[in-house]
N, C-alpha and C positions, 0 to 999 in steps of 0.2 A: 709704763710710765703713767703716773696718776695726774700730772699737771701738764698743761701745754706750755712748752718753752718757746720763746721768741726765736725765730730763725733768721739769721742775717748772713748775707754773702758780701764779701769785700773784694773788690776787683784788684788785680795785680797793679803794681805801680805803672807799668808800661801799657799803653793802649794796644789792642790787638784787633786783627781783622775779625769781623763778625761779632764784635763785643756786644753790640746792641741786641743781636739775636740770642746770644748766650744769656744776657740779663733778662730778656723777655721770657726765655725758657725757664730760668730760675724762679722768677716771680709767678709765672703761670703754674709752676709746680707747688705753689702755696707758701713760698717764703715771704716773710714779712717785709724785709728791706733788702736793698742792694746799696752798699756804700760805694760811691764813685771816688776811688783813691788814686789820683793820677798827679803826683806832685810835679812832674816835669812837663805835663801837657799844657798846651795853650788853652786859653778860654774858648777859642774857636773849635779846637779839637773836642773838648768836653761837651760843648754845645751840640756839636754834630752827633755825638753818641746819643745824647738825650733826645734830639729830634728824630732819631731812628727808632725810638721806643714809643709804643702807643701811648698817647696822652693819658689814657685811663690808668696807666701804671706809674705815672710820674710821681704820685703821692707816696710811692714806695721807694723812692730814690733819696739818698742823703749825700750831700756834698762834703768832701774833705778839703775843699778849697774852691776858688772861683765863686765866692758867695754871691757875686753880683748876678749870677744866673737865676737867683731867687726872684729877681724882678721880671724874668721872662717866662718862667715855668712854675707850675703849681707843685713844688717838690715837697718831700716828706720831712725835710729838716736839714740841719747841718751837724757836722761832727768836728769837734775841736781836738787839736793835737799840738805837738811842739812847734810845728810849722805854722799853724793857724790857731793860736791859743785863745783868741777872743772872738766873740760873735760881733757882727756889724752893729753899730750903735742903735739903730732903730728896730733891730730884728726882735720879734716876739714869738717866733715859732719854736718848734721842737729842737732841742739841743742834746747831743750826746758827746762823750769825750773819751779819749784814750787815756788809760792809766796803767802804770807798771808797778805800783806799790800799794800796799794796804793803806798807807798814810794818804796817798792821793785819793783813794776811794772815800776815806773819811772826810777829806777836805771838800770834795765836789759832790757828794751824794745828794745833798739837799737842793742843788742848783740845776740838775740835769735829769732828763727823763730816763736815761740809762748811761752806764759807764762800761767800757770794755776793759777787762783786766787780762794782761798777757805777760809772758806765755804761761798758760796753765799746763800744757803738755809740751813735749819737744816739737818745735815748729817744723812744718813740712816745707814752707816756702823759704825759711831761713835756716839752713842746716847749722847745727851747733848752738842754736838758740833754744835753751831749755828752761822749763819752769823751776822756780826755787821755792814755791809756796808749799807749805805743809797742809795736810788735810785739816788740821785744827785751825790754822789761820783762815782757810777758805770757809770753814764752817761758821766763822764769826762775821761773814760779809752781811751787809744789810739786805734783808729779804726783798726780792723783786726789784733790784736795782742794778745788778752787775751781770755783764755778758762775758761768758768764757771765750777766750780767744787764744789761739796757738795750739796747733796739733790736733784740732778737733776732727774726729772721724766718726762714722756711725757706731763703731765699737765702743766709743767713749761716752755715749749719750747717757747710759745708766749712771756712770760716775758723776756726770754733770747734774743729772736730775736728783742725785742723792745729796747735793749741796745746795745752798740757798741762791743759786744762780737764777736770773730772770730768763736766760736763754743762752744761745751760743752763736758765735760768728765763725765763718769758714772762709778761708782764702785758698790755701795750697791744695787741699783735698779736691775742691771743685775745679779750680782753674789749672790744675796740672793735667786735667783730662786731655787726651790727644785728639778728641773729636766731639762733635755735638752728641753723637750717640753714647759715647762714654760718659759725658756730662749727665745725660738723662738717666743712665744706669746708676750713677753715683747719687743723683737726687732721689731715685727710688730707694736706694739703701737707707738714706736718712728717713724717708717716709715710713719705711717698714720698721725702723728701730725707734721712732719717737711716738708711736701710738700706744 
C-alpha cells in the first residue's frame, strides 16, 4: 500500500465491560480515532468510559452524541448522524458525518473533515446489510474525504487503497473479538496488511 490510510474504530452501540481498556489498546496500536457510538447510554456512562482512558488519548476520541462532554474533555471531535444531525451552536472543532449515499457525500463533503460511507462490503455487525455501490461509483468519490465503513477486514485493505478513500472504519471485525488477546491479534492483522 503506497499511502497511509486513516484508521478508525467505532464502538458497538452497547457499552461493555473493559471497553476503556479495549479503546486504549486500539489507540496504542496506532489507530487514529475511536468513535464512541452509544445511542442508548447515559451521559454519565459515556463520561465514565472517557475517564478510564488516559487523558493523552482523549484527542483521538470522537463523540456520536452527548456533545456536552466536549466541555469537560479535550476530545478529537464529533460525528454527526441521523440521531444527532447538527453540531452544537458554538462548536468550532473537528466534525465528521455518517453518509449512506453518494448524494450525501456530495452535499456534505465541503463542510466536514471526513465522511463515512456505508456499507461498502457486507456488514459484520449487521447481518444482511450489504453494499450496493459499484466500483465506478466509488472511484468518483472526492479524494481524501471519505472513510470506508461496513465489512472492513484486513483482507479488504487493498481494495480500499485502490479507491479514493481517505481511510477505513471498523466495528464488527474488532469488537466481535472474544478476548483482549484476540483483539490484539486482529489489530496486528490490520498493521501487517496496511503497510
